[in-house]
C-alpha positions in Angstrom: 3.4 -51.9 170.9 -0.1 -51.1 169.7 -1.6 -53.6 167.2 -2.8 -50.6 165.1 -1.0 -47.3 165.0 -2.5 -44.3 163.1 -0.6 -41.1 162.7 -1.8 -37.8 161.2 -4.2 -39.7 158.9 -6.3 -37.7 156.4 -8.6 -38.5 153.5 -9.9 -36.0 151.0 -12.0 -37.3 148.1 -11.8 -35.9 144.5 -15.0 -33.9 145.2 -13.1 -32.0 147.9 -14.9 -33.7 150.8 -12.5 -34.1 153.7 -13.7 -37.3 155.2 -10.9 -37.7 157.7 -8.9 -35.0 159.4 -5.6 -35.6 161.2 -6.6 -38.8 162.9 -4.1 -40.1 165.6 -5.1 -43.3 167.3 -3.5 -46.4 168.8 -5.5 -49.6 169.2 -4.3 -51.9 172.0 -3.7 -55.6 171.3 -6.6 -57.7 172.6 -9.1 -54.9 173.3 -12.6 -54.3 172.1 -12.6 -50.7 170.8 -15.9 -49.0 169.9 -15.8 -46.2 167.4 -19.0 -44.2 168.0 -20.3 -41.5 165.8 -23.4 -40.3 163.9 -24.0 -41.3 160.3 -21.5 -39.6 157.9 -19.0 -39.0 160.7 -16.2 -40.9 159.0 -16.4 -44.3 160.7 -16.6 -46.4 157.6 -13.9 -44.3 155.8 -11.5 -44.9 158.7 -12.1 -48.6 158.6 -11.8 -48.7 154.8 -8.4 -47.0 155.0 -7.0 -49.3 157.6 -8.2 -52.4 155.6 -6.7 -51.1 152.4 -10.0 -50.4 150.6 -9.5 -46.6 150.5 -6.2 -44.9 149.9 -5.3 -42.3 152.5 -4.4 -38.7 151.3 -1.9 -38.2 154.1 -0.5 -39.9 157.2 0.5 -43.5 158.1 -1.2 -46.6 159.4 0.7 -49.6 160.8 -1.1 -52.9 161.3 1.0 -55.1 163.7 4.0 -53.1 162.5 3.2 -53.4 158.8 2.6 -50.3 156.7 -0.8 -50.6 155.0 0.6 -49.2 151.7 4.2 -50.5 151.4 3.4 -53.9 153.1 -0.2 -54.3 152.0 -0.5 -58.1 151.9 1.2 -58.6 155.3 -1.0 -55.9 156.9 -4.2 -57.2 155.3 -3.6 -60.8 156.3 -3.8 -59.8 159.9 -7.3 -58.3 159.4 -10.8 -59.7 159.2 -13.6 -57.3 158.0 -17.3 -57.6 158.4 -18.6 -54.8 156.1 -22.0 -53.1 156.4 -23.3 -54.2 153.1 -24.3 -57.7 152.2 -22.0 -58.1 149.2 -21.4 -61.8 148.6 -20.8 -64.6 146.1 -24.5 -65.3 145.5 -24.2 -68.5 143.3 -21.6 -70.2 145.5 -22.5 -72.4 148.5 -21.7 -71.3 152.0 -18.9 -73.9 152.3 -17.3 -73.1 149.0 -17.3 -69.3 149.8 -15.4 -70.0 153.0 -12.9 -72.3 151.4 -12.3 -69.7 148.7 -11.9 -66.9 151.2 -9.4 -68.9 153.2 -7.4 -69.8 150.1 -7.3 -66.1 149.1 -5.2 -65.4 152.2 -2.8 -68.3 151.3 -4.1 -70.4 154.2 -4.1 -74.2 153.7 -7.5 -75.9 153.7 -8.6 -76.8 157.2 -12.1 -78.4 157.4 -12.0 -78.4 161.3 -11.7 -74.6 161.5 -14.4 -74.1 158.9 -16.8 -76.5 160.6 -16.3 -74.8 164.0 -17.0 -71.4 162.5 -20.1 -72.7 160.8 -21.4 -74.3 163.9 -20.6 -71.3 166.1 -22.6 -69.1 163.7 -25.5 -71.6 163.3 -24.6 -72.1 159.6 -23.6 -75.8 159.6 -27.0 -77.0 158.4 -26.9 -74.4 155.6 -23.3 -75.2 154.4 -24.4 -76.6 151.0 -27.0 -73.9 150.3 -26.3 -71.2 147.8 -25.9 -67.8 149.4 -28.6 -66.2 147.3 -31.1 -68.6 148.9 -30.3 -67.5 152.4 -32.2 -64.9 154.5 -30.7 -61.5 155.3 -29.7 -62.6 158.8 -28.0 -65.8 157.5 -26.1 -63.8 154.8 -24.9 -61.6 157.6 -23.6 -64.7 159.4 -21.8 -65.8 156.3 -20.1 -62.3 156.1 -18.8 -62.9 159.7 -17.6 -66.4 158.9 -15.8 -65.0 155.8 -14.1 -62.4 157.9 -12.9 -65.0 160.4 -12.0 -68.0 158.2 -8.3 -67.0 157.7 -7.9 -66.7 161.5 -7.2 -62.9 161.6 -5.7 -61.3 164.7 -7.8 -58.1 164.2 -11.5 -58.1 163.5 -13.4 -55.0 162.2 -17.1 -55.0 162.6 -18.7 -52.1 160.7 -22.2 -51.4 162.1 -22.4 -55.2 162.7 -25.9 -55.3 164.2 -27.7 -52.7 162.0 -30.9 -54.3 160.9 -30.2 -57.8 162.3 -32.5 -59.9 164.4 -32.1 -60.1 168.2 -30.9 -63.7 168.1 -28.1 -62.9 165.7 -27.1 -59.8 167.8 -27.0 -62.1 170.9 -25.0 -64.8 169.1 -22.6 -62.2 167.7 -21.8 -60.6 171.1 -21.1 -64.1 172.6 -18.8 -64.8 169.7 -17.0 -61.4 170.0 -16.4 -62.0 173.7 -15.0 -65.5 172.9 -12.7 -64.0 170.2 -11.4 -61.4 172.5 -10.7 -64.1 175.2 -8.7 -65.9 172.5 -6.5 -62.8 171.9 -8.3 -61.2 168.9 -8.5 -57.4 168.8 -11.9 -56.2 167.9 -12.8 -52.8 166.5 -16.5 -52.1 166.0 -18.2 -49.0 164.6 -21.7 -48.4 165.9 -24.3 -45.7 166.5 -26.1 -48.1 169.0 -24.8 -46.6 172.2 -26.0 -49.5 174.3 -23.8 -51.8 172.2 -20.7 -49.7 173.0 -21.7 -49.5 176.6 -22.1 -53.2 177.0 -19.2 -54.5 174.9 -16.3 -52.0 174.6 -13.2 -51.6 176.8 -12.5 -48.2 175.2 -14.6 -45.8 173.2 -13.6 -43.3 170.6 -16.0 -40.6 169.4 -15.7 -39.5 165.8 -17.6 -36.6 164.3 -17.0 -34.6 161.1 -14.0 -36.7 160.3 -12.2 -35.9 163.6 -11.7 -38.0 166.7 -12.7 -35.8 169.6 -12.2 -38.2 172.6 -10.7 -41.6 173.3 -11.2 -43.0 176.8 -11.6 -46.2 178.7 -15.4 -46.7 178.9 -15.4 -46.6 182.7 -13.3 -43.5 182.8 -15.6 -41.8 180.3 -18.7 -42.8 182.3 -17.1 -41.6 185.5 -15.6 -38.4 184.1 -18.8 -37.3 182.3 -21.4 -39.1 184.3 -23.4 -36.4 186.0 -26.6 -36.2 187.9 -29.0 -33.4 187.5 -31.6 -32.2 189.9 -34.3 -30.2 188.2 -36.6 -27.9 190.3 -39.8 -26.7 188.8 -40.4 -23.3 190.4 -43.6 -21.9 191.9 -42.8 -18.5 190.3 -40.5 -17.8 187.4 -37.1 -16.3 188.1 -35.5 -13.5 186.0 -32.0 -14.6 186.9 -30.0 -16.7 189.4 -29.3 -14.8 192.6 -25.7 -13.5 192.7 -24.7 -15.4 195.9 -25.6 -18.7 194.1 -23.4 -17.8 191.1 -20.8 -20.3 192.3 -23.2 -23.2 192.1 -23.5 -25.2 188.8 -27.0 -24.0 188.2 -28.8 -23.2 184.9 -32.0 -21.4 184.5 -34.4 -22.4 181.7 -35.2 -19.7 179.1 -38.7 -19.2 180.5 -37.4 -18.9 184.1 -39.6 -21.8 185.3 -36.9 -24.5 185.9 -33.6 -24.4 187.8 -31.2 -27.3 187.1 -28.4 -28.2 189.4 -25.7 -30.5 188.1 -23.5 -32.5 190.4 -20.9 -35.3 190.2 -22.3 -38.8 190.8 -19.1 -39.8 192.7 -18.9 -36.9 195.1 -19.5 -37.8 198.8 -21.4 -34.5 199.4 -23.8 -33.4 196.7 -24.4 -29.9 198.2 -28.2 -30.3 197.6 -29.3 -29.6 201.3 -27.2 -26.4 201.4 -28.6 -25.3 198.0 -32.2 -25.9 199.0 -31.6 -23.9 202.3 -30.2 -21.0 200.2 -33.1 -21.1 197.8 -35.5 -21.0 200.8 -33.7 -17.9 202.1 -34.4 -16.2 198.8 -38.0 -17.2 198.9 -37.6 -19.4 195.9 -40.1 -22.1 196.2 -40.5 -25.1 194.0 -43.5 -27.3 193.2 -41.7 -30.3 191.8 -38.2 -31.8 191.6 -36.7 -34.8 189.8 -33.2 -36.1 189.3 -31.7 -37.8 186.3 -28.4 -39.4 185.6 -26.5 -39.0 182.3 -26.2 -42.1 180.2 -23.5 -42.8 177.7 -26.0 -41.4 175.1 -26.2 -38.1 176.9 -22.4 -38.0 177.0 -22.1 -38.8 173.3 -24.6 -36.1 172.3 -22.8 -33.5 174.4 -19.4 -34.5 172.9 -20.7 -34.3 169.4 -22.2 -30.9 170.1 -18.8 -29.7 171.4 -17.1 -30.9 168.2 -19.6 -29.4 165.8 
């Protein structure tokens, strides 16, 4: 059974904005799932609905079998959320904030769990400081600790490394891997594609409130990972010769560049044969270079398809 099951989910705000449109998605227990999308795509709205912060307009969401509306407390107790914004209890100490957060979820006081969290996040020496006195990076660490203090089975990280220092990013990814190893399911939203490429088991792409693709990361890279050979021609071409029409070739608008796209994983690229045919047509080139699509290229092309 998936740990989160979303069926026909939609959200329309009072202004008429349709932030989410017919979302269907299952999150597997114990995976790291990256939700990729440009700003305004619906990432935060989707997380907010699952976490019970925003009420859906239609559809259902089950969290570990609990409906987020009719069984709100049971569903929410399974979830830890690290939000984007640094909203905190500024006049409380770090330690008191964590003790309060743990109590909010009905968990008994457990100094050992709190100490481990604070040490893992390099906050132990700051435990008696008021949150308002901390740096932005330290406040972000407190948000992560707050999300984890009630030992949730599912952790949401909403743009977790936006604007954080390299050290915190490094610490956070180490911690995410440890959490996943301990059985926690992690869902992160990001527009840092390198983050998704490095961390995720599966990737979902959301744009304009719709999920366009959900794939295992390696499948996505294999399926859409293409190489391109670009030939800069000696003389511009008006059109691609008809007996080359079956080749995956595109001609630039000015006729000066011919681009051949081929599958990275094919044994035979077809390049030698293509070059021979071009030679027969007297099509000479003065330069050539090859490039391989990254996850970023794939993401951009998927978003274009959806737009």
